[in-house]
C-alpha positions in Angstrom: 2.9 -29.2 -54.1 3.7 -28.0 -57.6 1.6 -29.8 -60.5 3.7 -32.1 -63.1 2.5 -33.4 -66.2 2.7 -36.7 -64.3 -0.2 -35.4 -61.6 -2.3 -33.8 -65.1 -1.9 -37.4 -67.0 -3.2 -39.2 -63.4 -5.9 -36.7 -63.2 -7.0 -36.9 -66.9 -7.3 -40.8 -66.7 -9.5 -40.5 -63.4 -11.5 -38.0 -65.5 -12.1 -40.3 -68.3 -12.7 -43.2 -65.9 -15.3 -41.4 -63.8 -17.2 -40.3 -67.1 -17.4 -43.9 -68.2 -18.1 -45.2 -64.8 -21.3 -42.1 -64.8 -21.9 -43.3 -68.2 -22.7 -46.7 -67.0 -24.7 -45.7 -63.8 -26.8 -43.5 -66.4 -27.3 -46.6 -68.9 -28.4 -48.9 -66.0 -30.8 -46.4 -64.6 -32.3 -45.8 -67.6 -32.9 -49.5 -68.4 -33.9 -50.1 -64.7 -31.7 -52.8 -64.1 -29.3 -51.2 -61.3 -32.1 -52.5 -58.5 -29.8 -55.0 -57.2 -27.6 -53.8 -54.3 -27.5 -50.0 -53.1 -28.1 -47.3 -55.9 -24.9 -45.9 -57.2 -26.2 -42.3 -56.8 -26.2 -42.5 -53.4 -22.6 -43.9 -53.0 -21.1 -41.7 -55.9 -20.6 -38.4 -54.0 -18.9 -40.0 -51.0 -16.8 -42.4 -53.2 -15.5 -39.4 -55.4 -14.6 -37.3 -52.4 -12.9 -40.3 -50.5 -10.9 -40.8 -54.0 -9.8 -37.2 -54.3 -9.0 -37.0 -50.4 -6.6 -40.2 -50.7 -5.0 -39.2 -54.1 -4.2 -35.6 -52.5 -2.5 -37.0 -49.2 -0.5 -39.5 -51.3 0.5 -36.6 -53.4 1.3 -34.0 -50.5 4.9 -33.1 -49.5 6.5 -35.5 -47.3 6.9 -33.2 -44.5 2.9 -33.0 -44.0 2.6 -36.9 -43.2 -0.8 -36.3 -45.0 -0.9 -40.1 -46.3 0.6 -41.5 -42.8 -2.4 -39.4 -41.1 -5.1 -40.6 -43.4 -4.2 -44.3 -43.0 -3.9 -43.9 -39.2 -7.7 -42.6 -39.5 -8.8 -45.7 -41.6 -6.8 -48.2 -39.5 -8.6 -46.5 -36.4 -11.9 -46.5 -37.6 -11.7 -50.1 -39.1 -10.3 -51.4 -36.0 -13.2 -49.9 -33.8 -15.5 -51.5 -36.4 -13.9 -54.4 -35.6 -14.2 -54.4 -31.8 -17.9 -52.9 -32.3 -18.8 -55.9 -34.2 -17.3 -58.6 -31.7 -19.1 -57.0 -28.9 -15.7 -56.2 -26.7 -15.6 -54.0 -23.8 -15.8 -50.1 -23.9 -12.1 -50.3 -22.8 -11.2 -52.7 -25.5 -13.0 -50.4 -28.4 -11.0 -47.6 -27.3 -7.7 -49.5 -26.5 -7.7 -51.5 -29.9 -8.3 -48.9 -32.2 -5.2 -47.0 -30.4 -2.9 -49.6 -30.9 -3.7 -50.2 -34.4 -3.6 -46.1 -35.0 0.2 -46.4 -33.2 1.3 -49.2 -35.7 0.3 -47.6 -38.5 2.2 -44.3 -37.5 4.8 -46.1 -36.8 5.5 -47.5 -40.1 5.5 -44.1 -41.4 8.7 -43.2 -39.2 10.6 -46.4 -38.0 12.9 -48.5 -40.3 11.3 -51.9 -41.2 13.4 -54.0 -38.7 12.6 -51.6 -35.6 8.8 -51.5 -36.8 8.7 -55.5 -36.6 10.6 -55.5 -33.5 8.0 -53.2 -31.6 4.9 -54.8 -33.4 6.1 -58.2 -31.9 6.6 -56.7 -28.4 3.3 -54.8 -28.6 1.4 -58.1 -29.8 3.0 -60.2 -27.1 2.1 -58.1 -24.5 -1.7 -57.7 -25.8 -1.9 -61.4 -26.0 -0.7 -61.7 -22.6 -3.3 -59.2 -21.4 -5.9 -60.8 -23.3 -5.1 -64.1 -21.5 -4.9 -62.7 -17.8 -8.1 -60.8 -18.0 -10.4 -62.9 -20.3 -13.7 -64.4 -19.0 -14.1 -67.8 -20.4 -16.7 -67.2 -22.5 -15.0 -64.0 -24.1 -11.8 -65.5 -24.9 -12.5 -66.4 -28.6 -13.9 -62.4 -29.6 -11.1 -60.9 -27.7 -8.3 -63.0 -29.5 -10.3 -62.1 -33.3 -10.1 -58.3 -31.8 -6.4 -58.6 -31.2 -5.7 -60.5 -34.7 -7.9 -57.6 -36.7 -6.6 -54.7 -34.7 -2.9 -55.6 -34.5 -1.7 -58.1 -36.9 -4.4 -57.9 -40.0 -5.0 -54.1 -40.3 -1.3 -52.8 -39.5 0.2 -55.2 -42.0 -2.3 -54.2 -44.4 -1.9 -50.3 -43.9 2.1 -50.5 -43.5 3.1 -51.5 -47.5 1.6 -48.4 -48.6 3.8 -46.4 -46.2 6.7 -48.3 -47.4 6.0 -48.1 -51.0 5.1 -44.2 -50.4 8.9 -44.1 -48.7 10.5 -45.9 -51.6 9.7 -43.5 -54.3 9.5 -39.9 -54.6 5.9 -38.2 -55.3 3.3 -41.1 -54.1 2.5 -42.3 -57.8 2.5 -45.9 -56.9 0.4 -45.7 -54.1 -2.2 -43.5 -56.4 -1.7 -46.2 -59.2 -2.5 -48.8 -56.4 -5.5 -46.8 -55.3 -7.1 -45.9 -58.5 -6.7 -49.6 -59.8 -8.7 -50.9 -56.5 -11.0 -47.7 -57.1 -11.7 -48.7 -60.5 -12.2 -52.2 -59.8 -14.7 -51.8 -57.1 -17.0 -49.3 -59.2 -17.0 -51.1 -62.3 -17.6 -54.3 -60.5 -21.0 -53.0 -59.2 -21.8 -51.0 -62.4 -21.4 -54.1 -64.8 -22.9 -56.5 -62.3 -26.1 -54.1 -61.8 -26.1 -53.3 -65.6 -25.8 -56.9 -67.0 -27.3 -59.1 -63.9 -26.8 -63.0 -64.3 -25.5 -65.4 -62.2 -23.9 -64.8 -58.8 -20.6 -65.0 -57.7 -20.2 -66.2 -54.6 -23.9 -66.5 -53.4 -23.4 -68.0 -50.0 -20.8 -65.2 -49.3 -22.3 -62.0 -51.0 -25.8 -62.4 -52.5 -25.1 -59.0 -54.3 -21.9 -59.6 -56.3 -22.1 -61.3 -60.1 -20.0 -63.3 -62.1 -20.3 -60.4 -64.9 -19.6 -57.9 -62.3 -16.3 -59.7 -61.3 -15.3 -59.4 -64.9 -16.0 -55.7 -65.5 -14.2 -55.0 -62.7 -11.4 -57.2 -63.3 -11.1 -55.5 -66.9 -11.1 -52.1 -65.8 -8.3 -53.0 -63.2 -6.3 -54.5 -66.5 -6.9 -51.4 -68.2 -6.2 -48.8 -65.6 -2.9 -50.8 -65.1 -1.9 -50.3 -68.4 -2.9 -46.6 -69.0 -1.3 -45.7 -65.3 1.7 -47.4 -66.2 4.0 -44.6 -67.6 3.4 -42.9 -64.5 5.2 -44.9 -62.5 8.0 -45.9 -64.9 6.5 -49.2 -65.8 5.9 -50.7 -69.4 2.1 -50.7 -70.4 2.5 -54.5 -70.2 3.9 -54.9 -66.9 1.0 -52.1 -66.0 -1.6 -54.2 -67.3 -0.3 -57.6 -65.6 -0.2 -56.1 -62.3 -3.5 -54.2 -62.7 -4.5 -57.8 -63.3 -3.2 -58.9 -60.0 -4.7 -56.2 -58.0 -8.0 -56.5 -59.9 -7.9 -60.2 -58.3 -6.6 -59.4 -54.9 -9.1 -56.6 -54.8 -12.2 -59.0 -55.1 -10.7 -61.7 -53.0 -10.5 -58.8 -50.3 -14.0 -58.0 -50.9 -15.4 -61.7 -50.3 -13.2 -61.9 -47.5 -14.6 -59.3 -45.9 -18.3 -60.1 -46.6 -17.6 -63.6 -45.3 -17.0 -61.8 -42.1 -20.0 -59.7 -41.9 -21.5 -63.3 -42.6 -20.2 -64.9 -39.9 -21.2 -61.7 -37.2 -24.5 -61.5 -39.1 -24.4 -57.7 -40.0 -25.2 -55.9 -43.1 -22.3 -53.2 -43.0 -19.5 -52.7 -40.1 -21.1 -49.3 -39.6 -22.7 -46.5 -41.1 -19.8 -44.1 -40.8 -19.6 -43.4 -44.3 -23.1 -43.3 -45.1 -24.6 -44.7 -48.3 -20.8 -46.5 -48.5 -21.3 -48.1 -45.0 -18.3 -48.3 -42.8 -14.4 -48.4 -43.0 -14.1 -51.6 -43.8 -16.7 -51.9 -46.2 -15.4 -49.2 -48.1 -11.4 -50.1 -48.0 -11.9 -54.0 -47.7 -10.3 -54.7 -51.3 -7.6 -51.9 -50.8 -6.5 -53.6 -47.4 -6.3 -56.9 -49.1 -4.2 -55.8 -52.3 -1.8 -53.4 -50.5 0.5 -56.4 -49.3 0.2 -58.0 -52.7 1.1 -54.9 -54.3 4.1 -54.5 -52.1 5.3 -58.1 -52.7 5.1 -57.1 -56.5 7.5 -54.0 -56.4 9.9 -55.9 -54.5 9.9 -58.7 -56.5 12.7 -59.0 -58.7 10.5 -60.0 -61.6 9.2 -56.7 -61.9 10.6 -53.7 -63.6 12.4 -51.2 -61.5 
C-alpha cells in the first residue's frame, strides 16, 4: 500500500486527536477526577492498538480482504458473547457465531440482492430449526440469540463493507471509525474530568451529560477536519459527524441496557480493560448503518 497525502492527512489528524486525549487524561489524573469508571490508562494501549488495526485493515489492498476478515472476527466474537450471555447450549455457542461470520464474509463478495436472498433463507432455516428443537423454557433466549447473531450483527457490519466497496481506498470507513473512536474516548475523558449529572442512571451509571457533550463536540470537530479526505465540505463533514456522534452514544446506551437486562457488567474480558467485543464496538455497530444511509442519501454531497 503506497502512502498518499490523504493517508498522511488522516494520520496527522489522528495524532493530534491522540495528543489532546492524552492531555485530557493527564489533567484528570492530576486533578484526581478520573475515579469514576475504569482508568483510561488501563484501556488506552488496547484502544490505540485496535484503532490502528482497523485503519490498516481499511487501507489494505482489496485483494487482501483485510477489512472483511476483521469485521468477520468482530461479528463472530460479538455473536459468541451474545450466546454466552444468554446461556445458550454449547452447540448454539458454536453455530450462531459461525452464521454471523458467514453472513459478514458474504457481504464482501456478493451483490446486495444475492446477499439479501441468502440471508433470508438462512434466517428462515434458523427460525424453523429453533422452533423444532427448542425446549419450552428456552425459546425466548434462543430467539434473542438468533436475532442478535443473524439480524443485528450482520446488518450492522455489512454496511461497512458496502461502503468500502463503494469507493477506493477505504477512506469513508476510516472517517466513520475515527469519529466513533473519538466520540467514545472524549465522552469518557470529559465525563471523568467534569463529573456532574448522569446521562441515563437507570441504564448506565457511568455516563454523564458532560461526557456526552464532550464526545459529541469531538465527533463534530473530527467530522469537519476529516471531511476533505472523502471529498466533502467542512460543513457536510461536521453535520455528518454530529449525526454519528448521536448514533454512537445511542448504540452505547442500547448495549448498556442489554447488560442491565442480563445482569452483567461486561459481555466478556477478551479485550482486557476494554471488556468484550460488544463493549468495545457497540457504538460503531449502531452508527455503521446510520452512516451508510447518510452516504447513499441524495441529500449528501457525492
